[in-house]
C-alpha positions as CSV (number, residue, x, y, z in Angstrom):
1,X,-4.2,-9.9,-18.0
2,X,-0.4,-11.8,-17.7
3,X,0.9,-9.0,-19.9
4,X,-1.3,-6.4,-17.7
5,X,0.9,-8.4,-14.6
6,X,4.1,-8.0,-15.7
7,X,3.8,-4.5,-16.4
8,X,2.4,-4.0,-13.1
9,X,4.9,-6.1,-11.4
10,X,8.1,-3.6,-13.9
11,X,5.6,-0.1,-12.4
12,X,6.1,-1.7,-9.3
13,X,9.8,-2.4,-9.2
14,X,10.5,1.0,-10.7
15,X,8.6,2.3,-7.7
16,X,10.4,-0.4,-5.1
17,X,12.7,2.2,-3.1
18,X,10.1,4.6,-3.1
19,X,7.2,2.6,-1.6
20,X,10.6,1.1,0.5
21,X,10.7,4.3,2.6
22,X,7.6,5.1,2.3
23,X,6.3,2.5,4.0
24,X,8.3,2.8,7.2
25,X,6.4,5.9,7.3
26,X,2.8,7.2,9.3
27,X,0.9,8.1,7.1
28,X,1.1,11.8,8.6
29,X,4.9,11.9,8.0
30,X,4.0,10.4,4.0
31,X,1.6,13.6,3.9
32,X,3.9,15.6,5.1
33,X,6.9,14.4,2.8
34,X,4.9,14.2,0.3
35,X,3.4,17.6,0.6
36,X,7.2,18.9,0.9
37,X,8.4,17.8,-2.0
38,X,5.9,19.2,-3.9
39,X,6.3,22.8,-1.7
40,X,10.0,22.9,-2.3
41,X,9.5,22.9,-6.4
42,X,6.3,25.4,-5.8
43,X,8.6,27.7,-3.4
44,X,11.5,27.9,-5.9
45,X,9.3,28.8,-8.2
46,X,8.0,31.1,-6.8
47,X,11.2,32.9,-5.2
48,X,12.6,32.4,-8.7
49,X,9.0,34.1,-10.2
50,X,9.8,36.9,-6.7
51,X,13.0,37.7,-8.1
52,X,11.5,38.0,-11.8
53,X,9.2,40.6,-10.1
54,X,12.0,42.3,-8.3
55,X,14.0,42.9,-10.6
56,X,12.0,44.5,-12.9
57,X,11.0,46.6,-9.8
58,X,14.5,46.7,-9.6
59,X,15.2,47.7,-13.5
60,X,12.0,50.0,-13.4
61,X,13.0,51.5,-11.1
62,X,16.2,52.6,-12.1
63,X,14.9,53.8,-15.1
64,X,12.8,56.5,-12.9
65,X,16.2,57.5,-11.3
66,X,17.2,58.0,-15.0
67,X,14.0,60.2,-16.3
68,X,14.7,62.2,-12.7
69,X,18.3,62.8,-13.7
70,X,16.8,63.4,-17.6
71,X,14.6,66.1,-16.3
72,X,17.1,67.2,-14.5
73,X,19.1,67.6,-17.9
74,X,17.1,69.3,-19.6
75,X,16.7,72.6,-17.3
76,X,20.7,71.6,-17.6
77,X,20.4,71.6,-21.7
78,X,18.0,74.8,-21.9
79,X,20.1,76.7,-19.1
80,X,23.7,75.6,-20.8
81,X,21.9,76.4,-24.6
82,X,20.4,79.9,-23.1
83,X,23.5,80.7,-22.3
84,X,25.1,80.1,-25.2
85,X,23.1,82.9,-26.6
86,X,23.2,85.0,-24.1
87,X,27.2,85.2,-24.2
88,X,27.1,85.5,-28.0
89,X,24.5,88.4,-27.6
90,X,27.0,89.8,-24.8
91,X,30.1,89.2,-27.2
92,X,28.0,91.1,-30.2
93,X,27.7,94.0,-27.4
94,X,24.5,93.5,-26.2
95,X,24.5,95.2,-22.5
96,X,21.6,94.0,-21.5
97,X,22.6,90.1,-22.2
98,X,25.6,90.6,-20.5
99,X,23.8,91.0,-17.1
100,X,21.6,88.2,-17.9
101,X,24.8,85.8,-18.5
102,X,25.6,85.4,-13.9
103,X,21.1,84.4,-14.2
104,X,22.3,81.2,-16.4
105,X,25.4,79.9,-14.9
106,X,23.7,80.3,-11.8
107,X,21.3,78.4,-12.6
108,X,23.4,75.8,-14.5
109,X,25.6,75.5,-11.3
110,X,22.2,74.1,-9.2
111,X,21.3,72.1,-12.1
112,X,25.0,70.4,-11.6
113,X,24.6,70.7,-8.0
114,X,21.4,68.4,-8.2
115,X,23.2,66.5,-10.7
116,X,26.0,65.4,-8.8
117,X,23.9,65.3,-5.1
118,X,21.3,62.4,-6.8
119,X,24.3,61.1,-8.1
120,X,26.0,60.5,-4.8
121,X,22.8,59.5,-2.9
122,X,21.8,56.9,-6.0
123,X,25.2,56.2,-6.9
124,X,24.5,52.3,-5.9
125,X,22.1,52.1,-8.3
126,X,22.5,54.5,-11.0
127,X,26.5,56.0,-11.2
128,X,27.7,58.9,-13.9
129,X,30.1,60.1,-12.6
130,X,32.1,59.5,-15.3
131,X,30.5,61.9,-17.4
132,X,29.5,64.1,-14.6
133,X,32.7,65.2,-13.3
134,X,34.2,66.0,-16.5
135,X,31.5,68.0,-17.4
136,X,31.5,69.9,-14.0
137,X,35.2,70.9,-14.5
138,X,34.6,71.9,-18.3
139,X,31.6,73.8,-17.1
140,X,33.8,75.9,-14.5
141,X,36.4,76.0,-17.0
142,X,33.7,77.9,-19.3
143,X,32.2,80.0,-16.7
144,X,35.6,81.7,-15.9
145,X,36.5,82.5,-19.1
146,X,33.3,83.6,-20.4
147,X,34.7,87.2,-20.7
148,X,37.5,87.1,-22.5
149,X,35.9,84.9,-24.8
150,X,34.1,85.6,-28.8
151,X,32.3,84.5,-30.8
152,X,34.3,81.1,-32.0
153,X,35.5,80.8,-28.7
154,X,32.3,80.7,-27.4
155,X,30.4,78.8,-30.0
156,X,33.4,75.9,-30.4
157,X,33.4,76.0,-26.0
158,X,29.8,75.2,-25.9
159,X,29.5,72.7,-28.6
160,X,32.2,70.9,-26.2
161,X,29.8,71.3,-23.7
162,X,26.9,70.4,-25.5
163,X,29.0,67.1,-26.6
164,X,30.0,66.7,-22.7
165,X,26.4,66.7,-22.2
166,X,25.3,64.5,-24.6
167,X,27.7,61.9,-23.6
168,X,26.1,62.3,-20.0
169,X,22.6,62.0,-21.2
170,X,24.1,58.7,-23.2
171,X,25.1,57.4,-19.3
172,X,22.6,58.0,-18.0
173,X,20.4,56.2,-20.6
174,X,22.9,53.0,-20.2
175,X,23.1,53.2,-16.6
176,X,20.0,53.6,-15.5
177,X,18.7,50.6,-18.1
178,X,16.1,53.0,-20.5
179,X,17.7,51.6,-23.8
180,X,17.2,48.5,-22.7
181,X,13.1,49.1,-22.3
182,X,11.4,46.4,-22.8
183,X,7.9,47.9,-23.6
184,X,6.9,50.0,-26.9
185,X,5.6,52.5,-25.4
186,X,8.0,53.3,-22.7
187,X,10.6,52.1,-25.2
188,X,9.7,55.2,-27.8
189,X,9.2,57.7,-25.1
190,X,12.7,57.0,-23.6
191,X,13.8,57.3,-27.2
192,X,12.2,60.6,-27.6
193,X,13.4,62.0,-24.9
194,X,16.6,60.4,-25.0
195,X,18.4,60.5,-28.9
196,X,16.0,63.2,-30.2
197,X,15.0,65.9,-27.6
198,X,19.1,66.2,-26.4
199,X,19.8,66.8,-30.1
200,X,17.3,69.2,-31.7
201,X,18.6,71.5,-28.6
202,X,21.6,71.6,-29.2
203,X,20.9,72.3,-32.9
204,X,18.0,74.9,-32.3
205,X,20.2,76.3,-30.0
206,X,23.8,76.4,-33.0
207,X,21.2,77.9,-35.1
208,X,20.0,80.6,-32.9
209,X,23.4,81.3,-31.9
210,X,24.6,81.8,-35.7
211,X,21.7,82.9,-37.0
212,X,22.0,86.0,-34.1
213,X,25.7,86.7,-35.4
214,X,24.6,86.6,-39.2
215,X,21.5,89.0,-37.9
216,X,24.0,91.2,-35.7
217,X,26.4,91.1,-39.0
218,X,23.7,91.2,-41.7
219,X,25.1,89.0,-44.3
220,X,26.3,86.2,-45.2
221,X,30.6,86.5,-45.2
222,X,31.3,83.2,-47.0
223,X,29.1,80.3,-48.2
224,X,30.2,78.0,-45.2
225,X,27.7,80.0,-43.1
226,X,25.0,79.7,-45.2
227,X,25.5,76.4,-45.4
228,X,25.9,76.0,-42.1
229,X,22.3,77.5,-41.5
230,X,21.7,74.9,-44.3
231,X,22.2,72.2,-41.8
232,X,21.1,73.7,-39.4
233,X,17.5,74.2,-40.3
234,X,18.2,70.5,-41.9
235,X,18.6,69.3,-38.6
236,X,16.1,70.1,-37.1
237,X,13.5,69.1,-39.3
238,X,15.1,66.1,-39.7
239,X,15.5,65.8,-35.6
240,X,11.6,66.8,-35.6
241,X,10.4,64.3,-38.1
242,X,12.3,61.6,-35.2
243,X,10.3,63.5,-32.1
244,X,6.9,62.8,-34.1
245,X,7.8,59.3,-35.6
246,X,8.7,58.3,-31.9
247,X,5.6,59.9,-29.6
248,X,3.5,59.0,-32.7
249,X,4.7,55.3,-32.5
250,X,4.7,55.6,-28.5
251,X,1.0,56.5,-27.9
252,X,0.4,54.2,-30.6
253,X,1.3,51.3,-28.1
254,X,-0.5,53.1,-25.7
255,X,-3.8,54.7,-26.5
256,X,-3.7,56.0,-23.1
257,X,-1.8,58.5,-23.5
258,X,-2.7,59.6,-26.8
259,X,-4.5,62.8,-25.8
260,X,-1.6,64.5,-23.6
261,X,1.2,63.4,-26.7
262,X,-0.5,64.3,-29.2
263,X,-1.5,68.1,-27.7
264,X,2.3,68.1,-26.8
265,X,3.5,66.9,-30.0
266,X,1.8,69.6,-32.1
267,X,2.7,72.5,-29.6
268,X,5.8,71.4,-29.9
269,X,6.3,70.8,-34.3
270,X,4.4,74.4,-34.2
271,X,7.1,76.6,-32.2
272,X,10.0,74.5,-33.5
273,X,8.5,74.3,-37.0
274,X,7.9,78.1,-36.7
275,X,11.5,79.5,-35.8
276,X,12.6,77.1,-38.2
277,X,10.6,78.2,-41.3
278,X,11.0,81.6,-39.5
279,X,14.9,81.4,-40.0
280,X,15.2,79.4,-43.5
281,X,12.9,82.3,-45.0
282,X,13.9,85.6,-43.5
283,X,17.8,84.4,-43.3
284,X,18.9,81.5,-45.5
285,X,16.5,82.2,-48.1
286,X,16.8,86.2,-47.7
287,X,18.5,88.3,-49.6
288,X,18.4,91.3,-46.4
289,X,18.3,90.3,-43.0
290,X,15.5,91.3,-41.6
291,X,14.9,89.8,-38.6
292,X,15.6,91.7,-35.5
293,X,17.5,90.3,-32.7
294,X,14.3,90.7,-30.2
295,X,12.9,88.8,-32.8
296,X,14.9,85.6,-32.9
297,X,15.8,85.8,-29.2
298,X,11.3,85.8,-28.4
299,X,10.8,82.5,-31.5
300,X,14.2,80.9,-29.6
301,X,12.7,80.9,-26.7
302,X,9.2,80.2,-27.8
303,X,11.4,77.0,-29.4
304,X,12.9,76.0,-26.6
305,X,10.1,76.1,-24.1
306,X,7.3,74.4,-26.8
307,X,9.5,71.7,-27.2
308,X,10.6,71.7,-23.1
309,X,6.6,71.0,-22.6
310,X,6.6,68.1,-24.5
311,X,10.0,66.7,-23.4
312,X,8.6,67.1,-19.9
313,X,5.3,65.4,-21.3
314,X,6.5,62.6,-22.3
315,X,9.1,61.9,-19.3
316,X,5.7,62.9,-17.0
317,X,4.3,59.7,-19.2
318,X,7.2,57.4,-18.9
319,X,7.6,57.6,-15.6
320,X,3.9,57.4,-14.7
321,X,4.3,54.1,-16.8
322,X,7.4,52.7,-15.3
323,X,5.1,53.6,-12.1
324,X,2.3,51.6,-13.0
325,X,4.9,48.7,-13.8
326,X,6.8,48.8,-10.4
327,X,3.0,48.8,-9.5
328,X,1.1,45.9,-11.5
329,X,4.9,44.0,-11.0
330,X,4.1,44.3,-6.9
331,X,0.5,43.6,-7.5
332,X,1.5,40.5,-8.8
333,X,4.2,39.8,-6.0
334,X,0.8,40.0,-3.2
335,X,-1.5,38.7,-6.0
336,X,1.1,35.6,-6.2
337,X,1.6,35.1,-2.6
338,X,-1.7,35.3,-2.0
339,X,-3.2,32.6,-4.3
340,X,0.2,31.1,-3.9
341,X,-0.4,31.0,0.3
342,X,-4.3,30.1,-0.8
343,X,-3.0,26.7,-2.8
344,X,-1.4,25.7,0.2
345,X,-3.9,26.3,2.8
346,X,-6.5,24.1,0.2
347,X,-3.6,21.5,-0.4
348,X,-2.7,21.2,3.1
349,X,-6.7,20.8,3.4
350,X,-6.9,18.4,1.3
351,X,-4.2,16.6,2.2
352,X,-6.1,17.1,6.3
353,X,-8.9,15.4,4.6
354,X,-7.5,12.6,2.7
355,X,-5.4,11.8,5.7
356,X,-8.6,12.4,8.5
357,X,-10.1,10.0,5.3
358,X,-7.8,6.9,5.8
359,X,-7.2,7.5,9.1
360,X,-10.7,7.0,9.1
361,X,-11.6,3.8,7.2
362,X,-7.9,2.0,9.6
363,X,-9.8,2.9,12.5
364,X,-12.9,1.2,10.9
365,X,-11.3,-1.7,10.0
366,X,-9.2,-1.4,13.3
367,X,-12.6,-1.3,15.3
368,X,-14.0,-4.1,13.2
369,X,-10.9,-6.4,14.3
370,X,-11.0,-6.2,17.8
371,X,-15.0,-6.9,17.3
372,X,-13.9,-10.0,15.4
373,X,-11.3,-11.1,17.6
374,X,-13.8,-10.9,20.7
375,X,-16.0,-13.2,18.8
376,X,-18.6,-10.9,17.1
377,X,-17.9,-12.3,13.6
378,X,-21.1,-11.1,12.3
379,X,-18.7,-7.6,12.6
380,X,-18.3,-6.2,9.1
381,X,-16.5,-3.3,8.3
382,X,-18.1,-0.1,6.1
383,X,-17.5,1.0,2.9
384,X,-17.4,4.8,2.7
385,X,-14.6,5.1,0.3
386,X,-14.6,4.6,-3.4
387,X,-10.7,3.9,-3.4
388,X,-8.2,1.6,-3.2
389,X,-8.9,1.3,0.8
390,X,-11.9,0.2,-0.1
391,X,-10.5,-2.6,-2.0
392,X,-9.0,-3.2,1.4
393,X,-12.2,-2.8,3.1
394,X,-14.0,-5.4,0.9
395,X,-10.8,-7.9,1.1
396,X,-11.0,-7.9,4.9
397,X,-14.8,-8.2,4.8
398,X,-14.2,-11.4,2.6
399,X,-11.8,-12.5,4.7
400,X,-14.3,-12.1,7.7
401,X,-17.0,-13.9,5.6
402,X,-14.1,-16.9,5.2
403,X,-13.6,-16.3,8.8
404,X,-17.5,-16.9,9.3
405,X,-17.6,-19.6,7.1
406,X,-14.8,-21.6,8.5
407,X,-15.9,-21.0,12.1
408,X,-19.5,-22.0,11.0
409,X,-17.9,-25.3,9.4
410,X,-15.5,-25.8,12.8
411,X,-18.7,-25.7,15.0
412,X,-20.4,-28.2,12.9
413,X,-17.2,-30.6,12.7
414,X,-17.1,-30.1,16.7
415,X,-20.3,-31.1,16.9
416,X,-20.2,-33.7,14.7
417,X,-17.0,-34.8,16.5
418,X,-18.4,-35.1,19.5
419,X,-21.5,-37.0,17.9
420,X,-19.5,-39.7,16.6
421,X,-17.7,-39.7,19.5
422,X,-20.1,-40.0,21.9
423,X,-21.3,-43.1,19.9
424,X,-18.0,-44.6,19.7
425,X,-18.1,-44.6,23.7
426,X,-21.1,-46.3,23.7
427,X,-20.5,-48.7,21.3
428,X,-17.0,-49.2,23.3
429,X,-18.6,-49.9,26.1
430,X,-20.7,-52.4,24.5
431,X,-18.2,-54.2,23.1
432,X,-16.6,-54.1,26.1
433,X,-20.0,-55.2,27.7
434,X,-19.8,-57.5,25.0
435,X,-16.5,-59.3,25.6
436,X,-17.2,-59.7,29.1
437,X,-20.2,-61.8,28.7
438,X,-17.8,-63.9,26.0
439,X,-15.2,-64.2,28.5
440,X,-17.3,-64.9,31.3
441,X,-19.0,-67.8,28.3
442,X,-15.4,-69.2,27.5
443,X,-14.6,-69.7,31.2
444,X,-17.8,-71.8,31.4
445,X,-16.9,-73.3,28.2
446,X,-12.9,-74.0,29.5
447,X,-14.7,-75.6,33.4
448,X,-17.3,-77.7,30.7
449,X,-14.0,-79.0,28.7
450,X,-12.2,-79.8,32.7
451,X,-14.7,-82.0,34.2
452,X,-15.5,-83.5,30.5
453,X,-11.7,-84.1,30.9
454,X,-12.5,-85.5,34.0
455,X,-15.9,-87.6,33.6
456,X,-14.5,-89.3,30.6
457,X,-11.0,-90.2,32.9
458,X,-13.9,-91.7,34.9
459,X,-15.4,-93.1,32.3
460,X,-12.0,-94.9,30.8
461,X,-11.7,-95.9,34.3
462,X,-14.5,-97.8,34.4
463,X,-14.7,-99.0,30.9
464,X,-11.0,-100.3,32.4
465,X,-12.5,-102.1,35.1
466,X,-15.1,-103.4,32.9
467,X,-12.7,-105.1,31.0
468,X,-10.8,-106.6,33.8
469,X,-13.8,-107.9,35.0
470,X,-14.6,-109.7,31.4
471,X,-11.3,-110.6,31.2
472,X,-12.1,-112.4,34.5
473,X,-15.6,-113.5,33.0
474,X,-13.5,-115.1,30.8
475,X,-11.3,-116.7,32.9
476,X,-13.4,-118.2,35.2
477,X,-17.2,-119.1,34.3
478,X,-18.0,-119.3,38.5
479,X,-17.9,-116.3,38.5
480,X,-20.4,-115.3,35.9
481,X,-23.6,-114.2,37.4
482,X,-21.9,-112.2,40.2
483,X,-19.9,-110.6,37.4
484,X,-23.2,-110.7,35.1
485,X,-24.8,-108.9,37.7
486,X,-21.6,-107.0,38.6
487,X,-21.7,-106.1,35.1
488,X,-25.2,-105.0,34.9
489,X,-24.7,-102.3,37.2
490,X,-21.6,-100.9,35.7
491,X,-23.3,-101.3,32.7
492,X,-26.1,-98.8,33.9
493,X,-23.7,-96.8,35.8
494,X,-21.7,-96.4,32.2
495,X,-25.0,-96.4,30.5
496,X,-25.8,-92.9,32.3
497,X,-22.0,-91.9,32.6
498,X,-22.0,-92.2,29.2
499,X,-25.3,-90.3,28.6
500,X,-23.9,-87.6,30.7
501,X,-21.3,-87.1,28.7
502,X,-23.6,-86.6,25.5
503,X,-25.2,-84.2,27.7
504,X,-21.8,-83.1,28.4
505,X,-20.7,-82.9,24.7
506,X,-24.0,-81.2,23.7
507,X,-23.6,-78.2,26.0
508,X,-20.1,-77.6,24.4
509,X,-21.1,-77.8,21.4
510,X,-23.9,-75.2,22.4
511,X,-21.8,-72.8,24.3
512,X,-19.2,-73.3,21.6
513,X,-21.8,-71.9,18.8
514,X,-22.9,-69.3,21.6
515,X,-19.5,-68.3,22.1
516,X,-18.8,-68.2,17.9
517,X,-21.8,-65.9,17.8
518,X,-21.0,-63.3,20.1
519,X,-17.1,-63.6,18.8
520,X,-18.9,-62.8,15.6
521,X,-21.6,-60.4,16.8
522,X,-17.9,-58.6,18.2
523,X,-16.5,-58.9,15.0
524,X,-19.3,-56.9,13.3
525,X,-19.3,-54.1,16.3
526,X,-15.7,-53.7,15.5
527,X,-16.7,-53.1,12.1
528,X,-19.3,-51.2,13.2
529,X,-16.3,-49.1,15.2
530,X,-14.2,-49.0,11.8
531,X,-16.5,-47.0,9.8
532,X,-17.2,-45.0,12.9
533,X,-13.6,-44.7,13.4
534,X,-13.2,-43.8,9.3
535,X,-16.0,-41.6,9.9
536,X,-13.8,-40.0,12.2
537,X,-10.9,-39.4,10.1
538,X,-13.0,-38.3,7.5
539,X,-14.2,-35.2,9.7
540,X,-10.0,-34.5,11.4
541,X,-8.7,-34.8,7.8
542,X,-11.8,-31.8,7.0
543,X,-10.6,-30.1,9.5
544,X,-7.3,-29.9,9.1
545,X,-7.9,-28.5,5.5
546,X,-10.8,-26.0,6.8
547,X,-7.6,-25.0,9.7
548,X,-5.6,-24.9,6.6
549,X,-7.6,-22.8,4.5
550,X,-8.0,-20.3,7.9
551,X,-4.6,-20.1,8.3
552,X,-4.3,-19.0,4.9
553,X,-6.6,-16.2,5.0
554,X,-5.2,-15.6,8.2
555,X,-1.9,-14.7,5.9
556,X,-3.7,-13.1,3.9
557,X,-5.4,-11.1,6.3
558,X,-1.5,-9.8,7.9
559,X,-1.6,-8.4,11.2
560,X,-5.2,-8.2,11.8
561,X,-5.4,-12.2,10.8
562,X,-3.3,-12.7,13.5
563,X,-5.4,-13.6,16.0
564,X,-7.5,-16.1,12.9
565,X,-4.3,-17.5,13.2
566,X,-4.6,-18.6,16.7
567,X,-7.5,-20.0,16.8
568,X,-6.6,-21.7,13.3
569,X,-3.3,-23.3,14.5
570,X,-5.1,-24.2,17.3
571,X,-8.1,-25.7,15.8
572,X,-5.4,-28.3,13.3
573,X,-3.6,-28.8,16.6
574,X,-6.6,-30.7,17.8
575,X,-7.4,-32.0,14.3
576,X,-4.5,-33.8,14.7
577,X,-4.4,-35.4,18.2
578,X,-8.4,-36.8,16.5
579,X,-6.5,-38.2,13.9
580,X,-3.9,-39.2,15.6
581,X,-6.8,-40.9,18.3
582,X,-8.5,-42.2,15.2
583,X,-5.7,-44.1,13.7
584,X,-5.0,-45.7,17.5
585,X,-8.6,-46.6,17.3
586,X,-8.4,-48.2,14.1
587,X,-5.4,-50.2,15.1
588,X,-7.2,-51.2,18.1
589,X,-9.9,-52.1,16.2
590,X,-7.5,-54.4,14.1
591,X,-6.1,-56.2,16.3
592,X,-9.7,-56.8,18.0
593,X,-10.7,-58.0,14.8
594,X,-8.0,-60.6,13.8
595,X,-8.3,-62.1,17.5
596,X,-12.2,-62.3,16.8
597,X,-11.3,-64.0,13.6
598,X,-8.9,-65.8,15.4
599,X,-11.5,-67.0,18.0
600,X,-13.8,-67.5,15.2
601,X,-11.8,-70.4,13.5
602,X,-10.8,-71.9,16.8
603,X,-14.4,-71.8,18.2
604,X,-15.0,-73.6,14.7
605,X,-12.3,-76.1,15.6
606,X,-13.6,-76.4,19.1
607,X,-17.0,-77.2,17.6
608,X,-16.0,-79.8,15.3
609,X,-13.8,-81.5,17.8
610,X,-17.0,-81.6,19.4
611,X,-19.0,-82.9,17.3
612,X,-16.2,-86.0,16.9
613,X,-17.0,-86.5,20.6
614,X,-20.3,-86.5,20.7
615,X,-20.2,-89.1,18.2
616,X,-18.0,-91.4,20.0
617,X,-19.3,-90.7,23.1
618,X,-23.3,-91.8,21.7
619,X,-21.5,-94.5,19.5
620,X,-20.1,-95.2,23.7
621,X,-23.9,-95.2,24.6
622,X,-24.5,-97.7,21.7
623,X,-22.3,-99.9,23.1
624,X,-23.0,-99.8,27.1
625,X,-26.9,-100.6,25.3
626,X,-25.8,-103.7,23.3
627,X,-23.4,-104.0,26.9
628,X,-26.4,-104.2,29.3
629,X,-28.9,-105.7,26.7
630,X,-26.3,-108.7,26.4
631,X,-26.0,-108.5,30.9
632,X,-29.3,-109.3,30.6
633,X,-29.7,-111.7,28.9
634,X,-26.9,-114.1,30.3
635,X,-29.1,-116.2,32.1
636,X,-30.0,-117.5,29.6
637,X,-27.3,-117.7,27.2
638,X,-24.9,-118.8,29.4
639,X,-23.6,-121.2,26.9
640,X,-22.7,-118.7,25.0
641,X,-20.9,-116.8,27.8
642,X,-17.2,-117.3,26.4
643,X,-17.8,-115.6,22.9
644,X,-19.7,-113.2,24.5
645,X,-17.2,-112.7,27.2
646,X,-14.5,-112.3,24.3
647,X,-16.4,-110.3,23.0
648,X,-17.0,-107.8,25.3
649,X,-13.5,-107.8,26.0
650,X,-13.3,-106.5,22.4
651,X,-15.8,-104.0,23.3
652,X,-14.4,-102.9,26.1
653,X,-10.7,-102.4,24.5
654,X,-12.6,-99.9,22.0
655,X,-14.7,-98.1,24.4
656,X,-11.4,-98.1,26.8
657,X,-10.2,-96.7,22.7
658,X,-12.7,-93.9,22.3
659,X,-12.9,-93.0,26.4
660,X,-9.1,-91.5,25.9
661,X,-10.0,-90.3,22.4
662,X,-12.6,-88.4,24.4
663,X,-10.0,-87.5,26.8
664,X,-7.3,-86.0,24.5
665,X,-10.5,-83.8,22.8
666,X,-12.0,-83.1,26.4
667,X,-7.9,-81.9,27.1
668,X,-8.0,-79.8,23.3
669,X,-11.4,-78.1,23.9
670,X,-10.0,-76.8,27.2
671,X,-7.0,-75.3,26.2
672,X,-8.9,-73.5,23.0
673,X,-11.4,-72.5,25.5
674,X,-8.2,-71.2,27.2
675,X,-6.9,-69.6,24.9
676,X,-10.0,-68.0,24.0
677,X,-10.2,-66.7,26.9
678,X,-6.9,-64.8,26.7
679,X,-7.4,-63.7,23.4
680,X,-11.0,-62.3,25.0
681,X,-8.8,-60.6,28.5
682,X,-7.0,-59.2,25.7
683,X,-9.8,-57.9,23.7
684,X,-11.2,-56.6,26.6
685,X,-8.5,-54.4,27.6
686,X,-7.9,-53.1,23.8
687,X,-11.8,-52.2,24.1
688,X,-10.9,-50.4,27.3
689,X,-8.2,-48.5,25.6
690,X,-10.8,-47.7,22.6
691,X,-13.0,-46.4,25.5
692,X,-10.0,-44.5,27.0
693,X,-9.7,-43.0,23.8
694,X,-13.3,-42.4,22.8
695,X,-13.9,-40.6,26.3
696,X,-10.0,-38.6,25.0
697,X,-12.1,-37.7,21.6
698,X,-15.0,-36.6,23.3
699,X,-12.8,-34.4,25.6
700,X,-11.2,-33.3,22.8
701,X,-14.1,-32.4,20.8
702,X,-15.6,-30.9,23.8
703,X,-12.7,-28.7,24.4
704,X,-13.0,-27.4,20.5
705,X,-16.7,-26.5,20.7
706,X,-16.2,-25.0,24.2
707,X,-13.9,-22.7,21.9
708,X,-15.7,-21.9,18.7
709,X,-18.6,-20.8,21.4
710,X,-16.9,-17.7,22.3
711,X,-17.4,-17.1,18.2
712,X,-20.8,-15.5,17.6
713,X,-21.4,-16.8,13.8
């Protein structure tokens, strides 16, 4: 998998320039650009192929022009050869031939004029002026001096004409591209008509001219003439073999032309062979010439006519094949153009269909995104394709599922936060009421402590007065009875005061214990609030995690996840504010717990001090009881007044010291009560802050719940 991922990254880097260009374009322009990229080489190859076909057509048309000139050259060669034979006969004294010379001259003039006209009109494609102009000039010279020729001059002049005609044939062959014909059947037709047939005619004319002269004279003057006849008949046989081979090879490659070509070839072979055999048997191999000149002329005419039929047939077949080649090339052009246009139309149709398919998928994603942004989180994009876009749709639907899950979880968290904040508000109210009750109780404790202090001061003052009375009893016995009565009254009063002090100290002890219990309850409530705050912090962290997941999923979605990202940011903001409020609540709760712990410790100290004061006052009560008993027994034990007075003085001093200690304890209790009251006030303020934070948290949870109500899960 890692290797495959590296390969994919490598390929992505290689295609990165094209991706950068395509990413800047819309889909319609992308498809147009890709189509243009494909269309350019196709158009280039199409143009190249069309140029090739046009070149083939031009090549074939140029060959057709060559065949057209070759038809005229066939007439020209035949007319020139007939002119040579007629001129030779005229030189030999044939008066009938003299009248025919003008006829053949007119025909040669006409053919040369046609050749010159065609050369002029087709000079752009085929120009044979280099051979045609000298030939025309040479013919004019021959025609103007024809009456002054002897047999040798006539033969030489006509042989020169044959050479010029052969040169013109070669130039037509070369300039018309017939020599470069690419097809085997048409090439051998060209070879037969251009490279064989003219020279066969030249050989027939030469042999007929020489035979006519021999028949006129009746014998060979020398062996050279006989050798010339042998060579002429041999050349005719050789050209006939070449003609046969070329024609047969041609229709072997094109069986459609076999019937016409084989019939014309048979006729030409029979006519020329009969002519050649007749010359050989009647002149070359004969000791006496029995052939008549008229018979020779007839054989020569038949040989020219038979070979001329083959020549015309081959030119017609060659022209027909060239026409077929041109039609085939033009048909190929039309077919290729039609196929190319059809391919372009099909490609355009497929491109447009592909574009519509992609656009349809994008539109579906867009519509689904709009529904999601409107709060319909149950909306999903349908999957209509199996290509890479289906992966995008699946990823988009997965993102929607994830976002739906996040919003659903956020709703649950918001409801839980709302419930927790309401519970926190209730707990804060209960804690506030408890703090107020503690404050009232502490205030009562402080008031009782002050009252106890005043009572103790009064008791101390009374004990001082009692001590003074006892002292007076000790100093003077005269006033013992009155002092005893006063002491009894004072003792009763002191006993009542001490009893009230004991009751007050018991009440103080009960209040202090109640205060301690209330403070402990407050500490327990603070611990419960602390647990609620910790649960709120956990919920806040979960909300932040959910908001982070929503932000990540929205970032993956890109542009389509911006709406989700805004909601995730709002959820994250509310979670952060909730976390800050939770932390503030935890700090306040911890401060309340610390202050409550201090109050409990101080109340425990106060309880201990109250216990001590209670013990002291109880002892004072016992002392007062004994004093009262002593005073009642004064009458009976008057003799012991001095000792009893001393004892009462010591007891009074002890009571005075105890009362002073009681005053000090009462002062300390009052001070502790004031401290507890102050701590309670601070706790009450903290609870009010907790209540305000809980109210703020409740409002924010309501706001979050209201925001999440926008989405349908």
